[in-house]
C-alpha positions in Angstrom: 108.0 128.6 146.2 107.1 126.4 149.0 103.3 127.8 149.4 102.6 126.9 145.9 103.6 123.3 146.6 101.5 122.7 149.7 98.6 121.3 147.8 101.0 118.6 146.7 102.8 118.3 150.2 99.0 117.6 151.7 97.9 115.1 149.0 101.2 113.1 149.7 100.5 112.9 153.3 96.9 111.8 152.5 98.2 109.2 150.0 100.6 107.7 152.2 97.9 107.5 154.8 95.9 105.5 152.6 98.3 102.7 151.8 96.4 100.1 154.2 92.8 101.6 152.7 90.3 98.7 151.4 90.1 98.7 147.4 87.1 100.5 147.3 88.6 103.6 149.0 91.5 103.7 146.2 91.2 105.7 142.9 91.2 102.6 140.9 88.4 102.2 138.4 87.0 105.6 139.7 85.5 107.6 136.6 87.2 110.6 135.1 85.9 112.3 132.3 83.6 109.4 131.7 86.6 107.1 131.4 87.8 104.8 134.1 91.2 105.4 135.7 91.8 101.9 136.1 95.6 101.7 134.5 94.2 98.3 133.1 91.6 100.2 131.2 92.2 99.5 127.3 90.3 102.3 125.7 92.2 104.4 123.3 90.6 107.7 124.4 93.0 109.3 127.1 91.4 110.2 130.2 90.6 113.7 131.0 93.4 114.2 133.6 96.0 113.4 130.6 97.3 116.5 129.0 96.4 120.4 129.5 93.3 121.9 129.1 91.3 119.6 126.6 94.3 118.6 124.9 95.0 114.9 124.4 98.1 112.7 125.2 98.1 109.2 124.5 96.3 107.2 126.9 99.3 104.9 127.8 101.5 107.7 129.0 102.5 107.3 132.9 101.2 109.3 135.4 103.5 111.3 138.1 100.6 112.1 140.5 99.0 111.4 144.1 95.1 110.3 143.9 92.5 109.7 146.5 88.8 109.4 147.1 87.0 111.4 149.6 83.2 111.6 150.0 82.5 110.5 146.4 85.0 113.0 145.4 88.1 112.0 143.2 91.3 114.3 144.2 94.6 114.6 142.6 97.4 116.6 142.5 100.7 116.7 140.5 103.5 119.5 139.4 107.2 119.7 139.6 110.3 121.5 140.9 113.2 122.2 138.9 115.9 123.5 141.0 119.3 124.4 139.2 122.0 126.9 137.5 121.2 127.8 134.0 124.3 129.3 131.5 123.2 130.5 127.9 126.4 131.1 126.1 127.7 133.7 123.9 127.8 137.5 124.0 124.0 137.8 124.9 124.2 134.9 127.3 123.8 134.9 131.1 124.4 132.5 134.0 121.7 132.4 137.0 120.7 130.0 139.6 116.7 129.6 139.2 113.8 127.2 139.8 111.1 126.5 137.3 107.8 125.1 139.1 104.2 124.4 139.2 102.0 122.5 140.9 98.1 121.4 140.1 95.2 120.0 142.0 91.9 118.5 140.7 88.7 117.7 142.1 85.9 115.8 140.3 82.6 114.5 141.1 79.4 113.0 139.7 76.9 115.7 138.4 73.7 114.3 137.1 74.5 111.8 134.2 77.8 113.5 133.8 81.1 114.5 135.8 82.4 117.8 136.5 86.3 118.6 137.3 87.8 121.4 138.9 91.5 122.5 138.1 93.7 124.8 139.7 97.1 125.4 138.7 99.6 127.4 140.7 103.3 128.7 139.9 105.7 130.5 142.1 108.1 131.2 139.4 107.5 135.0 139.6 109.5 134.7 142.9 112.1 132.0 141.6 113.1 133.4 138.2 116.0 136.0 138.0 114.7 139.2 136.4 113.7 139.6 133.6 113.2 136.1 133.4 114.8 132.7 132.7 117.8 133.2 130.6 117.2 131.4 127.0 119.1 132.4 124.2 117.0 133.3 121.2 113.8 133.0 123.0 111.0 135.8 122.5 107.7 136.6 123.6 105.7 139.0 126.3 107.2 141.9 128.0 109.4 143.0 131.1 109.1 146.6 132.3 107.4 147.7 129.4 110.2 146.4 127.2 110.0 143.0 125.0 111.6 140.4 126.4 114.5 138.9 124.2 116.9 135.9 125.3 114.8 135.2 128.1 111.7 133.1 128.9 109.1 134.9 131.1 107.9 133.1 134.2 104.5 131.4 134.7 101.5 133.4 136.1 100.7 132.3 139.9 97.3 131.6 138.8 98.3 129.4 135.8 94.9 127.3 135.5 91.3 128.1 137.1 88.8 126.0 135.2 85.9 123.5 135.1 85.3 120.5 132.6 81.9 118.9 132.5 81.5 116.0 130.2 77.9 114.4 129.5 77.5 110.9 127.9 74.8 111.2 125.2 75.3 107.5 123.8 77.5 104.7 124.4 80.2 106.5 122.1 79.3 110.3 122.2 79.9 112.9 125.1 79.4 116.4 125.0 81.8 118.7 126.7 82.1 122.2 128.4 85.1 123.8 129.6 86.2 127.3 130.7 87.4 129.6 133.2 89.0 132.7 134.4 92.4 131.1 133.6 92.5 128.4 131.1 93.4 127.0 128.0 91.7 127.2 124.6 91.3 124.3 122.0 94.4 125.9 120.2 98.0 124.0 119.8 99.2 120.7 120.9 99.4 119.8 125.0 101.1 122.6 126.4 105.1 121.8 126.9 105.2 121.7 130.8 102.5 118.8 130.7 104.0 117.0 127.7 105.5 113.4 128.7 108.1 114.1 126.2 109.2 117.4 127.4 109.0 116.3 131.3 112.9 116.3 131.8 113.3 119.6 130.4 113.1 122.7 132.4 113.3 125.4 129.7 110.4 126.3 127.5 111.0 125.5 123.7 111.9 128.3 121.1 108.7 127.3 119.5 106.5 128.2 122.5 104.9 131.5 121.1 104.2 129.8 117.8 102.7 126.8 119.2 101.3 126.2 122.6 101.8 129.9 124.3 97.6 130.2 124.7 97.9 127.7 127.7 97.1 130.4 130.1 94.7 132.5 128.6 92.4 135.0 131.0 89.1 134.1 129.8 88.1 131.1 128.0 84.9 129.2 126.8 85.2 125.7 125.2 82.6 123.5 123.8 82.7 120.1 121.9 81.8 116.7 121.3 84.0 113.3 121.5 82.6 110.6 119.3 84.4 107.1 119.5 88.1 108.6 119.2 87.8 111.6 117.5 87.0 115.2 119.6 85.8 117.9 118.0 85.8 121.6 119.7 85.8 125.1 119.7 86.8 128.1 121.7 86.2 131.8 122.3 88.8 133.4 124.3 91.1 136.4 125.1 93.6 136.2 123.1 96.0 138.9 125.0 99.1 137.6 126.2 99.4 137.8 130.0 101.1 141.0 131.1 104.2 141.2 133.6 101.9 141.5 136.6 102.1 137.6 137.4 100.0 137.6 140.4 96.9 139.2 138.9 94.0 137.6 136.4 93.5 140.0 133.7 90.1 139.2 132.1 89.1 140.8 128.7 86.9 140.4 125.9 86.5 137.1 124.4 87.3 138.5 121.2 89.2 135.4 119.7 88.2 132.3 118.4 89.8 128.8 117.7 88.8 125.2 116.6 90.7 122.0 116.9 90.1 118.2 115.8 91.7 115.6 117.6 92.0 111.9 117.4 93.5 108.9 119.3 93.5 105.7 116.9 95.2 103.7 119.7 96.3 103.9 123.2 100.2 104.8 122.0 99.1 107.6 119.5 97.3 110.9 119.4 97.1 113.7 116.9 95.5 117.4 116.4 95.2 120.0 114.0 93.8 123.5 115.6 93.6 126.9 113.9 92.7 130.3 115.8 92.6 134.1 115.4 94.0 135.7 118.1 93.1 139.2 118.5 95.8 141.9 119.8 97.8 139.2 121.5 101.1 141.2 121.8 101.1 143.9 124.4 103.5 146.0 122.3 102.7 145.1 118.6 99.8 146.1 117.0 97.6 143.8 115.0 96.1 140.2 115.4 97.5 137.0 114.7 96.0 133.6 112.7 97.6 130.7 114.2 97.8 126.9 112.8 99.3 123.9 114.8 99.5 120.5 114.0 100.9 117.6 116.0 101.5 114.0 116.7 102.3 112.5 120.0 103.5 108.8 120.4 104.1 106.8 123.8 105.5 103.6 124.0 105.3 101.7 127.4 108.4 99.4 128.0 109.2 96.5 130.8 111.0 99.2 133.3 110.5 102.6 131.7 108.7 104.6 128.7 109.3 106.4 125.5 107.2 109.2 124.5 108.1 111.5 121.4 106.0 114.7 120.0 106.5 116.1 116.4 104.9 119.5 116.3 104.4 122.2 113.6 103.0 125.6 114.2 102.7 128.9 112.2 101.9 132.5 112.9 100.7 135.2 110.7 100.9 138.7 111.8 97.7 140.4 109.6 99.3 143.9 110.2 102.5 143.1 108.8 101.8 140.2 106.3 104.5 138.3 108.4 104.6 134.7 108.5 106.6 132.5 111.1 106.8 128.8 111.1 108.5 126.3 113.9 109.0 122.9 113.8 109.7 121.2 117.0 110.8 116.8 117.8 111.1 116.1 121.2 111.9 112.8 122.9 112.2 111.2 126.1 113.3 107.8 127.0 112.8 106.5 130.6 115.0 103.2 130.6 115.9 100.8 133.5 113.4 102.7 135.7 115.6 105.2 137.3 117.5 106.7 133.9 116.3 109.0 131.3 117.9 110.2 127.8 116.0 113.3 126.2 116.3 115.5 123.3 114.7 118.6 121.7 115.4 119.4 118.1 114.0 122.9 116.9 113.9 124.9 113.8 112.1 128.2 114.4 111.5 131.8 112.4 112.3 134.7 114.8 111.5 138.4 114.0 111.8 140.0 117.4 115.3 139.4 118.4 116.2 143.3 117.5 112.8 145.1 118.7 114.7 148.6 118.7 115.6 148.0 115.0 113.6 150.1 112.5 112.7 146.6 110.3 112.4 143.0 111.9 113.6 140.5 109.5 112.8 136.9 110.4 115.9 134.5 111.3 115.7 130.7 110.9 117.2 129.5 114.2 118.0 126.0 115.1 118.2 124.7 118.6 119.5 121.3 119.5 119.4 120.1 123.1 120.5 116.9 124.7 120.5 115.8 128.1 120.2 113.0 130.5 119.0 112.4 134.1 119.0 109.7 136.8 116.7 109.7 139.5 118.4 109.4 143.0 115.4 109.0 145.3 112.4 106.7 143.8 109.5 105.6 145.5 105.4 105.9 145.4 105.7 109.4 147.0 108.7 111.0 145.2 110.8 111.3 142.3 114.2 113.3 143.0 116.3 113.2 139.6 119.7 114.9 139.0 120.0 115.7 135.3 121.9 117.8 132.8 121.6 119.0 129.2 123.5 121.0 126.5 121.9 122.9 123.6 123.9 123.8 120.4 122.6 126.3 117.9 122.6 126.7 114.1 121.4 130.5 112.9 122.6 133.0 109.8 125.9 134.3 109.7 124.3 137.6 110.1 123.9 137.1 113.8 127.5 136.4 114.3 128.2 139.8 115.8 125.4 139.8 118.2 125.4 136.0 119.3 128.9 134.6 118.7 130.1 132.1 115.9 128.9 129.2 117.9 127.4 129.5 121.3 126.7 126.6 123.5 124.3 126.3 126.3 124.0 124.1 129.4 122.0 123.2 132.6 122.6 121.2 135.8 119.4 120.8 137.9 117.4 118.7 140.4 114.3 117.6 139.6 111.6 116.7 142.1 107.9 115.4 141.6 105.3 113.0 142.9 106.1 109.3 142.3 104.7 106.8 139.9 103.6 103.2 141.0 102.6 102.6 137.4 104.9 101.2 134.7 103.9 100.0 131.4 104.4 96.2 130.0 106.5 95.7 127.0 103.8 94.8 124.5 
């Protein structure tokens, strides 16, 4: 786990050494994706480092990152470590110590009339997740030892993103973008949950993950599009196959899947997107291809000593081979108040048809997951934030699942969260 955090530690040391540098050596006002990173800039269009892949979060979201300038390069690092105990309830639950973690470094420079940005994201979860993965009741998707994962969330890949983004302004309000890489995120779905501010205090993936944002690590992506004023239109060709259980490898394949996404940022506090894509043979053990649709709205409100971020997301998967259609709905919110305190929730409804992979037929069950939690930063400064938190999850399900899951399973987590500090908080409007 430590090696993947080396970039974060290095940038923390560099940032601390820059506290007495003159203003022109800071990142304030530098151009990121054609937009200045000055925290007082009032454009509604998010800077390119906000979100995941080319997805947009509201421009007003707070940042937890280290940034410096070196020789015309803008350098940034961010990430998170959750270390805790996860107890999933009911007969199919399990209790284990584990660590959810990832780190990202970004390098940016002017290139001609535009800007080029490189991203590298790493995770050590293949070493810090208990086999066969993180226990999570009713979670499905991907494989372990050739078997479908059920009631577990798979770890992230060591190379979770290796990509570049080139942005070229064409006029005052129109820009062209090109994005891609061997490990990247196509223009499909909302901002991935690990990068959403509304999900930033929640260690586990949503039960909706494989209906909404599971393509955030795809091994082979090319995306192009245009940003006009507050609107972005983009399309991707990508490898739609899910990563296999060799979490340390890059599994390139034909770019035979496609997607398109329209995004809008009506103000600094709002973004929305609709996307659609066709994924060719995404599941290792399930024949056929899929259509996926998603729509989402994200809201962020800076407060005097904190922030309130909320996401509303819908995802639909239509399995062409079987004709099965699955829907998922998510409402997620995080309130940071009095600087050090957090209250958060995630409310989900999702259709699951993979809970019993050995059964001759796979009916879909409507599952509800309702998570509530709180956290407090015990250490909070410009370099680090160390928080202590807990959450509890209740469920709704059909009575037909009582024999397997119990009548009223309850799950909980206790955790420590470590991430870069934030010297920026919004002002009450």
